[in-house]
C-alpha positions, -999 to 999 in steps of 0.1 A, spaced: 674 241 -451 660 223 -421 691 201 -415 713 233 -414 688 248 -389 691 217 -367 729 220 -368 728 257 -361 705 252 -331 730 227 -317 703 200 -314 726 179 -336 763 179 -345 774 169 -380 791 138 -365 758 125 -349 747 107 -380 767 81 -399 765 75 -436 737 49 -432 714 75 -416 722 101 -443 715 76 -470 682 66 -455 672 102 -452 683 110 -488 662 81 -501 630 97 -489 610 121 -510 621 157 -501 587 165 -485 589 134 -463 625 141 -454 616 176 -444 587 162 -423 611 138 -406 636 165 -399 609 188 -385 596 161 -362 632 153 -351 638 190 -343 606 192 -322 619 165 -299 636 172 -266 673 166 -271 678 156 -234 656 126 -241 678 113 -269 708 93 -259 714 80 -294 703 106 -320 711 84 -350 689 57 -336 661 81 -330 664 94 -366 665 59 -380 634 50 -360 615 81 -373 625 73 -409 614 37 -406 581 46 -390 574 70 -418 584 43 -444 561 18 -426 532 42 -431 537 41 -469 543 3 -470 508 -3 -454 490 17 -482 475 -9 -506 495 -12 -538 478 -7 -572 476 -36 -597 508 -41 -617 524 -63 -643 548 -83 -620 543 -104 -590 542 -81 -559 542 -110 -534 573 -125 -549 590 -90 -550 581 -84 -513 595 -117 -503 628 -108 -521 632 -73 -509 644 -61 -475 618 -43 -455 634 -8 -458 640 -13 -495 604 -23 -500 593 8 -481 614 30 -503 601 14 -534 565 16 -522 570 53 -514 581 59 -550 550 42 -563 526 60 -539 541 94 -548 541 90 -586 579 90 -588 578 55 -603 552 31 -618 552 -6 -615 556 -8 -653 589 11 -649 606 -19 -633 614 -53 -648 623 -85 -630 660 -79 -634 657 -45 -616 639 -61 -587 664 -89 -585 692 -63 -585 675 -45 -556 671 -78 -537 707 -88 -542 722 -55 -531 728 -45 -495 697 -26 -484 716 7 -480 728 5 -516 694 -4 -529 678 25 -510 706 48 -523 698 37 -559 661 44 -555 669 78 -540 691 85 -571 663 74 -594 637 96 -575 661 126 -577 663 122 -616 627 122 -629 639 126 -665 654 91 -666 640 74 -698 646 38 -687 642 36 -649 648 -2 -648 681 0 -667 692 31 -647 684 14 -614 700 -19 -623 732 -2 -635 736 23 -606 729 -2 -579 751 -29 -595 780 -5 -598 776 9 -563 773 -27 -548 806 -38 -563 836 -35 -540 851 -1 -545 824 7 -571 807 40 -575 823 55 -544 
């Protein structure tokens, strides 16, 4: 789609983004990812010395928007969860809540602790996998298992 258009226009080469940027982009809801890609494509390429840094900044600013939206009431301690989670992970989690891909009842303390213990890129990847599979019956168990497996050395790769 839009990413292929950006590659075809030569605004971006496939090697301009590392795996971390691709994972951050894939953790976004498809509509938000498209919005970020369109905003990126509208920028003047001569003003971008480091395209990966520009993309990461755009992803983070979009995630910041969703983090600042007040969270609904829930059955676990949000303040404790926010203290545990990396900023980008919290933003990805909040995005799922705000867009109906996940409810606070879907996660248990173990799932939150797994997200907090994992490297941020792995936690965001796990949330992206969960968001991409809306038919998952037990989101907490799915998230805990997939993130734990991916976070292990040589696991899930």
